C-alpha positions as CSV (number, residue, x, y, z in Angstrom):
1,M,51.3,-35.5,59.8
2,K,48.1,-34.3,61.4
3,T,47.4,-36.7,64.2
4,A,44.5,-37.1,66.6
5,V,44.2,-39.3,69.7
6,V,40.8,-40.7,70.7
7,L,40.3,-42.3,74.1
8,N,37.3,-44.4,75.3
9,G,36.5,-42.6,78.5
10,N,34.6,-45.7,79.8
11,A,37.6,-48.0,79.5
12,K,38.9,-49.0,83.0
13,R,42.5,-48.0,82.2
14,V,41.4,-44.5,81.0
15,G,41.4,-42.5,84.2
16,P,42.5,-39.0,85.4
17,R,46.1,-40.0,85.7
18,L,46.4,-41.4,82.2
19,I,44.6,-38.5,80.7
20,A,46.9,-36.1,82.5
21,N,49.9,-37.9,81.1
22,F,48.4,-37.8,77.6
23,R,47.9,-34.1,77.9
24,Q,51.6,-33.7,78.4
25,L,52.3,-35.4,75.1
26,V,49.3,-34.5,72.9
27,P,48.1,-31.0,72.0
28,E,44.7,-30.2,73.5
29,R,43.2,-29.6,70.1
30,D,44.2,-33.2,69.0
31,L,43.1,-35.1,72.1
32,Y,39.5,-36.4,72.3
33,I,37.7,-38.4,75.0
34,S,34.4,-40.1,74.2
35,T,31.9,-41.4,76.7
36,S,29.5,-43.2,74.4
37,I,29.4,-44.9,71.0
38,D,27.4,-42.1,69.5
39,E,29.9,-39.5,70.8
40,A,32.8,-41.6,69.5
41,R,31.2,-41.8,66.1
42,A,30.7,-38.0,66.0
43,I,34.3,-37.5,66.9
44,I,35.5,-39.7,64.1
45,V,33.2,-37.8,61.6
46,H,34.7,-34.5,62.8
47,L,38.3,-35.9,62.4
48,V,37.7,-37.2,58.9
49,D,36.0,-34.0,57.8
50,D,38.8,-31.9,59.4
51,G,41.5,-33.8,57.3
52,Y,43.3,-35.7,60.0
53,E,45.8,-38.0,58.4
54,R,46.4,-40.3,61.4
55,I,43.9,-41.4,64.1
56,M,45.2,-43.2,67.2
57,C,42.5,-44.9,69.2
58,G,43.0,-45.8,72.9
59,G,41.4,-49.2,73.7
60,G,41.4,-52.8,72.6
61,D,40.4,-54.7,69.5
62,G,36.7,-53.8,69.9
63,T,37.6,-50.1,70.0
64,F,39.8,-50.5,66.9
65,V,36.9,-52.3,65.0
66,Q,34.5,-49.4,65.9
67,V,37.0,-46.7,64.7
68,V,37.7,-48.6,61.4
69,N,34.0,-48.9,60.6
70,D,33.3,-45.3,61.4
71,V,36.3,-44.0,59.4
72,V,35.5,-46.2,56.3
73,D,31.8,-45.4,56.4
74,R,32.4,-41.7,56.5
75,I,35.0,-41.6,53.7
76,R,33.0,-43.9,51.4
77,A,30.0,-41.7,51.9
78,E,32.1,-38.6,50.9
79,N,33.5,-40.4,47.9
80,L,30.0,-41.5,46.7
81,A,28.8,-37.9,47.1
82,R,31.4,-36.7,44.6
83,P,31.9,-39.6,42.1
84,N,33.9,-37.6,39.6
85,G,36.4,-36.3,42.2
86,T,39.6,-37.9,43.4
87,P,38.7,-40.5,46.0
88,R,39.8,-39.7,49.5
89,P,42.4,-42.1,50.9
90,Y,41.9,-43.6,54.4
91,P,43.8,-42.0,57.2
92,Q,46.3,-44.2,59.0
93,I,44.7,-45.9,62.1
94,G,46.7,-46.8,65.1
95,L,46.0,-48.5,68.4
96,L,47.3,-47.6,71.8
97,R,47.6,-50.6,74.0
98,L,44.7,-50.0,76.5
99,G,42.6,-53.1,75.9
100,T,42.7,-56.7,77.1
101,G,43.6,-59.0,74.2
102,N,45.4,-56.4,72.0
103,A,45.7,-58.6,68.9
104,V,46.1,-55.6,66.6
105,A,48.3,-53.6,69.0
106,G,50.6,-56.6,69.2
107,M,50.9,-56.9,65.4
108,T,51.8,-53.2,65.0
109,G,54.4,-53.3,67.7
110,A,52.5,-51.1,70.2
111,S,54.0,-51.0,73.7
112,R,53.2,-48.6,76.6
113,P,50.8,-45.9,75.5
114,T,53.0,-43.0,76.7
115,R,56.1,-44.5,75.0
116,D,54.2,-44.8,71.8
117,L,53.0,-41.2,72.0
118,M,56.6,-40.1,72.3
119,R,57.4,-42.2,69.2
120,L,54.6,-40.4,67.3
121,R,55.9,-37.0,68.5
122,D,59.4,-37.8,67.4
123,G,58.5,-39.4,64.1
124,R,60.1,-42.8,65.1
125,L,57.7,-44.9,63.1
126,G,57.9,-47.5,60.3
127,P,55.9,-47.4,57.0
128,P,52.2,-47.9,57.4
129,I,51.0,-51.6,57.4
130,P,48.2,-52.2,54.9
131,V,45.7,-54.8,56.4
132,D,42.8,-56.3,54.6
133,M,39.6,-56.1,56.7
134,I,37.1,-58.9,56.7
135,V,33.5,-58.1,56.2
136,A,30.4,-59.9,57.4
137,E,26.9,-58.5,57.9
138,G,28.2,-55.1,56.7
139,R,30.8,-54.8,59.5
140,R,34.6,-54.8,59.1
141,F,37.0,-56.5,61.5
142,P,40.4,-58.2,61.6
143,F,39.3,-61.5,63.1
144,A,36.2,-63.4,64.1
145,G,35.2,-66.9,65.0
146,F,32.7,-69.6,65.7
147,G,32.9,-72.4,68.2
148,Y,35.6,-72.7,70.9
149,D,36.7,-69.1,70.8
150,G,33.1,-67.8,71.0
151,E,32.3,-70.3,73.7
152,L,35.4,-69.3,75.7
153,L,34.7,-65.6,75.2
154,N,31.1,-66.1,76.5
155,D,32.4,-67.9,79.5
156,Y,35.0,-65.2,80.2
157,L,32.4,-62.4,80.0
158,W,29.9,-64.4,82.2
159,L,32.5,-64.8,84.9
160,K,33.9,-61.3,84.6
161,E,30.4,-59.8,85.2
162,R,29.9,-61.9,88.3
163,V,33.3,-61.5,90.0
164,E,33.3,-59.0,92.9
165,N,36.6,-59.7,94.6
166,P,39.0,-56.8,93.6
167,I,42.0,-59.1,93.1
168,L,40.0,-61.4,90.8
169,K,38.6,-58.4,89.0
170,K,42.1,-57.4,88.1
171,L,43.0,-60.9,86.9
172,F,40.0,-60.7,84.5
173,H,41.8,-57.8,82.7
174,S,44.7,-60.1,81.8
175,V,45.3,-63.4,80.1
176,A,44.8,-65.1,83.4
177,G,41.1,-64.3,83.2
178,Y,40.8,-66.4,80.0
179,F,42.6,-69.3,81.7
180,L,40.2,-69.0,84.7
181,A,37.2,-69.1,82.3
182,L,38.8,-72.1,80.5
183,G,39.3,-74.0,83.7
184,L,36.2,-73.1,85.5
185,K,33.6,-73.1,82.8
186,T,34.7,-74.3,79.3
187,V,36.7,-77.4,80.2
188,P,34.1,-78.7,82.8
189,R,31.3,-78.3,80.3
190,H,33.2,-80.4,77.8
191,M,33.9,-83.0,80.5
192,R,30.2,-83.3,80.9
193,G,29.8,-83.8,77.1
194,R,28.0,-80.5,76.6
195,G,30.7,-78.5,74.7
196,I,30.4,-76.9,71.4
197,S,30.5,-79.2,68.3
198,T,28.3,-79.3,65.3
199,T,28.3,-80.2,61.6
200,M,29.6,-77.4,59.4
201,R,29.8,-76.8,55.7
202,I,32.3,-74.2,54.4
203,T,32.1,-73.2,50.8
204,A,34.6,-71.1,48.8
205,L,32.6,-68.4,46.9
206,E,35.8,-67.3,45.2
207,P,39.1,-69.2,44.7
208,A,40.8,-70.3,47.9
209,W,44.1,-72.0,48.8
210,Y,44.6,-74.9,51.2
211,M,47.9,-74.6,53.1
212,D,49.2,-78.2,52.9
213,P,51.1,-79.2,56.1
214,L,52.3,-82.4,54.4
215,N,54.1,-80.4,51.7
216,N,55.8,-77.6,53.7
217,D,52.5,-75.5,53.8
218,E,52.5,-75.2,50.0
219,P,49.2,-73.6,48.9
220,V,46.8,-75.8,46.9
221,E,44.2,-73.9,44.9
222,H,40.5,-74.7,45.2
223,P,38.1,-73.1,42.7
224,A,35.0,-71.0,43.5
225,G,32.2,-73.3,44.5
226,A,34.5,-75.9,46.1
227,I,33.6,-77.3,49.5
228,L,36.5,-76.5,51.8
229,F,35.2,-78.4,54.8
230,E,32.1,-80.5,55.6
231,G,31.7,-82.4,58.8
232,A,31.8,-82.1,62.6
233,A,33.9,-79.1,63.7
234,T,34.6,-77.4,67.0
235,V,35.9,-74.1,65.7
236,A,35.9,-72.1,62.5
237,S,37.8,-68.8,62.7
238,V,38.9,-66.1,60.2
239,G,41.7,-63.6,60.5
240,S,43.6,-61.1,58.4
241,V,46.1,-60.5,61.3
242,P,48.3,-63.2,62.7
243,F,47.3,-62.8,66.3
244,Y,44.2,-63.5,68.4
245,G,45.4,-61.4,71.4
246,Y,48.1,-61.9,74.0
247,G,50.5,-62.9,71.2
248,I,48.7,-66.1,70.3
249,R,49.5,-66.7,66.7
250,I,46.3,-68.4,65.6
251,F,46.6,-67.2,62.0
252,P,50.2,-67.9,61.0
253,F,49.4,-67.5,57.2
254,A,47.5,-64.2,57.5
255,G,49.0,-61.4,55.4
256,Q,50.9,-63.8,53.1
257,K,48.7,-63.2,50.1
258,P,47.2,-59.7,49.6
259,G,43.4,-59.6,49.3
260,T,42.9,-62.7,51.4
261,F,42.3,-63.7,55.0
262,Q,43.1,-67.0,56.8
263,L,40.4,-69.5,57.6
264,R,41.2,-72.1,60.3
265,V,38.7,-74.8,60.9
266,A,39.3,-77.6,63.4
267,S,37.6,-80.7,64.7
268,V,39.8,-81.4,67.7
269,S,38.7,-81.6,71.3
270,V,39.2,-78.8,73.8
271,F,41.6,-81.2,75.7
272,H,43.7,-81.6,72.6
273,A,43.8,-77.9,72.1
274,V,44.9,-77.3,75.7
275,A,47.6,-80.0,75.4
276,N,49.0,-78.3,72.3
277,L,48.6,-74.7,73.6
278,G,52.3,-74.0,73.2
279,A,52.4,-74.8,69.5
280,L,49.1,-72.9,69.0
281,W,50.5,-69.9,70.7
282,R,53.7,-69.9,68.6
283,G,51.8,-70.5,65.3
284,S,53.6,-73.8,64.7
285,Y,50.6,-76.1,65.3
286,R,49.7,-78.4,62.3
287,N,47.4,-81.3,62.3
288,P,46.5,-82.8,58.8
289,Q,43.7,-84.8,60.3
290,G,42.1,-82.2,62.6
291,C,43.1,-78.7,61.6
292,F,42.7,-77.2,58.2
293,D,44.1,-73.8,57.1
294,F,43.1,-71.9,54.0
295,L,43.7,-68.4,52.4
296,C,40.3,-67.1,51.2
297,S,38.8,-64.0,49.8
298,R,35.1,-65.0,50.1
299,I,33.5,-67.9,51.9
300,R,30.2,-69.1,53.4
301,I,30.0,-71.0,56.7
302,E,26.8,-72.9,57.5
303,S,26.2,-75.0,60.6
304,D,23.4,-77.4,61.7
305,A,23.0,-75.7,65.0
306,P,23.5,-72.1,66.3
307,L,27.1,-71.4,67.3
308,P,28.5,-68.7,69.6
309,Y,30.1,-66.0,67.4
310,Q,32.7,-63.4,68.3
311,V,33.9,-60.4,66.3
312,G,37.2,-58.7,67.2
313,G,37.1,-60.3,70.6
314,D,33.6,-59.1,71.4
315,G,30.6,-61.5,71.7
316,A,28.2,-61.1,68.8
317,G,25.5,-63.7,69.7
318,W,24.8,-66.9,67.8
319,R,24.8,-67.7,64.1
320,T,24.1,-70.6,61.8
321,D,24.9,-69.0,58.4
322,L,27.4,-66.3,57.6
323,E,29.4,-65.0,54.6
324,F,32.9,-63.6,55.0
325,S,34.7,-61.5,52.4
326,V,37.6,-59.2,52.0
327,D,36.8,-55.5,52.0
328,E,37.4,-53.3,48.9
329,L,40.6,-51.6,50.2
330,P,43.1,-52.4,52.9
331,V,43.3,-50.1,55.9
332,P,46.7,-48.5,56.6
333,L,47.8,-49.2,60.2
334,V,50.2,-47.1,62.1
335,N,53.5,-49.0,62.4
336,M,55.1,-48.5,65.8
337,R,58.2,-50.4,64.9
338,P,60.4,-49.0,62.1
339,A,61.7,-52.5,61.3
340,L,58.2,-53.9,60.9
341,T,57.0,-53.6,57.3
342,S,54.2,-56.2,57.1
343,G,51.5,-57.7,59.3
344,N,53.3,-61.1,59.1
345,A,56.5,-59.9,60.7
């Protein structure tokens, strides 16, 4: 299978030593290093036009989001230009673990980048994993969220930009950085009564299913137009992959029903969330009074006040009104574990 590897040359883990190692495993004609978003987009256009069947991107979830959007946009433009021809399928898209959170990389079984390149070379892969992408404001992504997650991400980025100590800088490229942000910024703000919380209204624009924790998570259908949630909430997140990064299984129902994504909306305090971090991490957390899980294909979230918003682990400003839907076709992801056959494994 014709495979290309695209690295973000600005990523901190992409240096001369890593590139030299990659050149031992990837033919020069198939290895690309970008230094800007525009250059990366031009590389993806070239790879699609040149018929590459598999594109491995080196970076984190933000890199993956950018590559997916560039690939899908290019192929859809080609298909629209020849409406009577056979539609071009998407190439498989893979992620080498060079980011921070690595939610998608964790789901696909990615390990050390050089080890994964050897798996690719030797053909030791599982069948591709089809993953439904979520769409909002014309952009596709595997997860996004309002509230606590956006708040914590903003605090993490604020601290990361201001830390000068080399040891602390290294910590901010691991899960420890998020715990530092939680302890130094997010929790103290909530202790002062200034944390994120607002009234939300979430409407199902197409049928949705509530996962009932009082009945073994049996799905309960809600029709289009139903109000899925209305009231004070601290977080509303959507995901089509189980993980949020670092193996945190925030969306345990993602991937169970094709053509849907999971919505998790909660009205619990940050202290309650920290106290139940283990169950949240494992995906076993259930709270019939304060945490509500749905499988959806199209919803609208409205809030009384602007909320911090993140997409694929990157801050995206503040929003009061957003519509989320499932994209037309799932994107096939490169499966680094032969035994892994679905995104929920």
